[in-house]
C-alpha positions in Angstrom: 6.2 -41.6 1.9 4.6 -38.2 1.8 1.0 -38.3 0.3 -2.1 -36.2 0.1 -5.6 -37.6 0.4 -8.1 -36.4 -2.4 -11.7 -35.9 -1.4 -12.6 -39.2 -2.8 -10.0 -41.0 -0.7 -7.3 -41.5 -3.5 -3.7 -40.7 -2.1 -1.3 -38.6 -4.2 2.4 -38.9 -3.7 4.3 -35.7 -3.8 7.7 -34.4 -3.4 8.8 -30.8 -2.6 12.0 -28.5 -2.6 12.9 -25.0 -1.8 11.0 -22.2 -0.1 9.2 -19.1 -1.2 6.0 -18.6 -3.2 4.5 -22.1 -4.2 5.1 -23.4 -7.7 3.3 -26.7 -8.5 4.1 -28.9 -11.5 1.6 -31.3 -13.1 2.7 -33.9 -15.2 2.0 -35.3 -18.8 0.3 -38.7 -19.6 3.8 -40.2 -20.4 5.4 -38.5 -17.6 5.4 -38.4 -13.6 6.9 -36.2 -10.8 10.4 -37.1 -12.0 9.9 -35.4 -15.4 10.0 -32.0 -13.7 13.5 -32.7 -12.0 15.2 -30.1 -14.1 12.5 -27.6 -13.1 12.5 -28.7 -9.5 16.3 -28.1 -9.3 16.3 -24.8 -11.0 13.2 -23.1 -9.6 13.6 -24.5 -6.0 16.5 -21.8 -5.5 13.7 -19.1 -5.3 10.2 -21.1 -4.9 8.6 -23.7 -2.9 8.5 -26.3 -5.6 6.1 -29.3 -5.6 5.7 -32.2 -8.0 3.3 -34.8 -7.8 2.1 -37.9 -9.3 -1.6 -38.1 -10.7 -4.0 -41.0 -9.9 -3.0 -44.2 -11.7 0.7 -43.2 -11.2 2.5 -45.2 -8.6 3.5 -44.3 -5.9 0.1 -42.6 -5.9 -2.9 -44.8 -5.7 -4.2 -46.6 -8.7 -8.2 -46.7 -8.6 -9.7 -49.7 -10.5 -12.5 -48.0 -12.2 -12.0 -45.5 -15.3 -14.9 -43.4 -13.6 -12.4 -42.4 -10.8 -10.3 -40.6 -13.6 -12.5 -38.0 -14.8 -11.3 -34.5 -15.8 -13.1 -33.3 -12.6 -11.1 -35.8 -10.6 -7.8 -34.5 -12.3 -8.4 -30.8 -11.5 -9.6 -31.6 -7.9 -6.2 -33.4 -7.7 -4.5 -30.0 -7.9 -6.7 -28.4 -5.3 -6.1 -31.4 -2.9 -2.5 -30.7 -3.2 -2.9 -27.0 -2.4 -5.3 -27.8 0.6 -3.3 -30.6 1.8 -0.1 -28.4 2.0 -2.0 -25.5 3.3 -1.2 -23.4 0.3 -3.8 -20.6 -0.5 -2.5 -19.7 -3.8 0.2 -21.1 -6.1 1.7 -20.8 -9.5 0.4 -23.9 -11.4 2.5 -25.3 -14.4 1.3 -28.2 -16.4 2.4 -30.1 -19.6 0.0 -31.8 -21.8 -2.5 -33.9 -19.8 -1.3 -31.8 -16.9 -1.9 -28.6 -18.8 -5.6 -29.8 -19.5 -5.8 -30.4 -15.6 -4.0 -26.9 -14.8 -6.6 -25.3 -17.3 -9.6 -27.0 -15.9 -8.5 -26.1 -12.5 -8.0 -22.3 -13.6 -11.3 -22.0 -15.1 -13.0 -23.3 -11.8 -10.8 -22.0 -9.1 -9.1 -19.0 -10.4 -8.9 -17.4 -6.9 -6.3 -20.3 -5.9 -3.9 -19.6 -8.9 -1.1 -17.0 -9.0 -0.6 -18.0 -12.5 -1.2 -20.7 -14.9 1.3 -22.1 -17.2 -0.1 -24.4 -20.0 2.7 -26.1 -22.0 2.0 -28.6 -24.8 -1.7 -28.2 -24.3 -4.5 -29.0 -26.9 -4.2 -32.7 -28.3 -7.5 -33.9 -29.2 -9.3 -30.7 -28.5 -9.9 -29.2 -31.9 -13.2 -30.2 -33.4 -11.7 -32.2 -36.7 -9.7 -34.4 -34.4 -11.8 -35.1 -31.2 -13.5 -38.2 -32.2 -10.3 -39.8 -33.5 -8.4 -38.8 -30.4 -11.1 -40.5 -28.3 -11.0 -43.6 -30.3 -7.1 -43.9 -30.3 -7.2 -43.3 -26.5 -9.4 -46.2 -26.2 -7.4 -48.4 -28.4 -4.2 -47.5 -26.7 -5.7 -48.4 -23.3 -6.7 -51.8 -24.5 -3.2 -52.3 -25.9 -1.5 -51.3 -22.5 -3.7 -53.6 -20.6 -2.8 -56.5 -23.0 0.8 -55.7 -23.4 2.0 -53.7 -20.3 4.4 -50.8 -20.4 7.6 -52.7 -20.6 6.6 -53.9 -24.0 4.7 -50.8 -25.1 7.0 -48.0 -24.0 9.4 -48.1 -27.1 6.2 -47.9 -29.3 4.3 -45.3 -27.5 7.3 -43.4 -26.8 8.2 -42.9 -30.4 5.8 -40.4 -31.9 6.0 -37.6 -34.5 6.1 -35.2 -31.6 8.8 -37.1 -29.5 11.2 -38.0 -32.2 12.8 -34.5 -31.8 13.7 -35.2 -28.3 15.3 -38.6 -29.2 17.5 -37.0 -31.9 18.5 -34.1 -29.8 19.2 -35.9 -26.6 19.4 -39.7 -26.8 20.4 -40.1 -23.2 17.7 -38.1 -22.0 15.3 -39.9 -24.4 16.5 -43.2 -23.0 16.0 -42.1 -19.4 12.3 -41.0 -20.2 11.7 -44.4 -21.7 13.0 -46.1 -18.8 10.7 -44.2 -16.5 7.7 -44.8 -18.8 8.3 -48.5 -18.8 7.9 -48.4 -14.9 4.5 -46.9 -15.1 1.2 -48.7 -14.2 -0.6 -50.2 -17.2 -3.6 -50.2 -15.5 -3.4 -46.7 -14.2 -2.4 -45.5 -17.6 -5.2 -47.5 -19.3 -7.9 -45.9 -17.0 -6.3 -42.5 -17.5 -6.9 -42.8 -21.1 -10.3 -44.1 -20.9 -11.6 -41.9 -18.0 -9.9 -38.6 -18.7 -8.1 -38.5 -22.2 -10.8 -40.0 -24.1 -13.8 -38.2 -22.2 -12.4 -34.7 -21.2 -14.2 -31.8 -22.6 -12.8 -29.5 -25.3 -11.1 -26.3 -24.5 -13.6 -24.5 -26.5 -16.3 -25.6 -24.0 -14.9 -22.9 -21.8 -15.1 -20.0 -23.9 -17.0 -17.8 -21.6 -14.6 -18.7 -18.7 -11.6 -18.0 -21.0 -13.0 -14.6 -22.1 -13.4 -13.6 -18.4 -10.1 -14.9 -17.1 -7.7 -12.5 -15.5 -5.3 -15.0 -14.3 -1.7 -14.5 -15.9 -1.2 -17.3 -18.1 1.6 -18.6 -20.4 0.8 -20.7 -23.3 4.0 -22.8 -24.3 4.5 -25.2 -27.2 7.1 -26.8 -29.3 6.8 -25.6 -33.0 6.6 -29.1 -34.0 4.1 -30.1 -31.7 1.6 -30.5 -34.3 -1.7 -31.3 -32.4 -1.1 -28.3 -30.0 -0.3 -25.5 -32.5 -3.9 -24.6 -33.6 -5.2 -25.0 -29.9 -2.3 -22.8 -28.6 -3.3 -20.1 -31.0 -7.1 -20.5 -30.0 -6.2 -20.0 -26.4 -4.2 -17.0 -27.0 -7.0 -15.4 -29.1 -9.7 -16.2 -26.5 -7.8 -15.4 -23.4 -7.0 -11.9 -22.7 -4.7 -12.7 -19.9 -2.4 -15.2 -21.9 1.0 -14.9 -23.5 2.1 -17.4 -26.1 5.8 -18.7 -26.8 6.6 -21.2 -29.4 9.9 -23.1 -28.8 11.7 -23.7 -32.4 12.2 -27.2 -33.7 10.9 -28.7 -30.6 8.3 -31.4 -30.1 5.7 -32.1 -27.2 7.7 -32.8 -24.1 9.4 -29.4 -24.3 10.3 -29.0 -20.6 12.4 -32.3 -21.2 13.6 -31.5 -24.6 14.7 -27.8 -24.1 14.8 -27.6 -20.4 17.2 -24.4 -20.4 14.7 -22.6 -22.7 11.7 -23.7 -21.0 13.0 -22.6 -17.7 14.1 -19.2 -19.0 10.6 -18.3 -20.6 8.9 -19.7 -17.3 11.2 -17.8 -15.0 10.6 -14.5 -17.1 7.0 -15.0 -17.0 6.9 -15.8 -13.2 9.0 -12.6 -12.5 6.6 -10.4 -14.5 3.5 -11.9 -12.5 5.5 -11.7 -9.1 6.6 -8.2 -9.6 3.2 -7.1 -10.6 4.1 -6.2 -14.2 2.1 -8.8 -16.0 -0.6 -7.0 -18.1 -3.8 -8.1 -19.6 -4.1 -7.6 -23.4 -4.7 -4.1 -24.2 -8.0 -4.1 -26.2 -6.3 -1.9 -28.9 -4.3 -5.0 -29.6 -7.4 -7.1 -30.6 -7.2 -7.7 -34.5 -9.7 -5.4 -36.2 -7.8 -3.9 -39.1 -4.9 -4.8 -41.1 -2.8 -1.4 -41.0 
């Protein structure tokens, strides 16, 4: 079983396919390495694709203590994957919780990223919802520890930002719930308590965002309500960022609209790899109406 050891001794399971420039996928809270299968199959024709499971997601290790799941551990997990596979720089693609980790990674180690893709990023980051998000994360963790994923997957899986996926693709959504029910309740609960409930707001990195020159793509479904304002905020604050909204789409946009997700990501990667991706022209900054 292929694993990479993090600095604190936690082993992360990974899979890879293809050759070429490295492309690393970082999964969401309700996802795992298998959530990226559509992207692994598509992009491995041109790239060396790597998908891994974060700590708390078997077959990766499941540390007992919530302190082992901090945002620092999560972004260091990406670095461990690069170092463990001898990769100097890679395109990093994250969804939701994985997008936060990708963002945190890019703000600390920009020299290790060819590009950053932040899909479905922002839940719980805006000031008016931070306290509520933290409280709900802790409550959800307690519910998982009490009931487990087999019972909770159908409950946690149906949300205002996932019903779109269910309605469009019942077969794909059933597969998603099936994989979710196999997750470690303890690992997910510690992730909620140690990472989700405590992670810093995106706005805390305003200086790093303003100075970021790493090509960045922000993607969001236009019905991924918790992420819309955050996506716009990131676009405004990062002169290196492009923004794409996917119509009538919820949170797990890579699963719900895989063809469109792949198309947008492929176009972005091509621009970066060909040297054609540009920082925002200062003249494009809002200053007048006409």
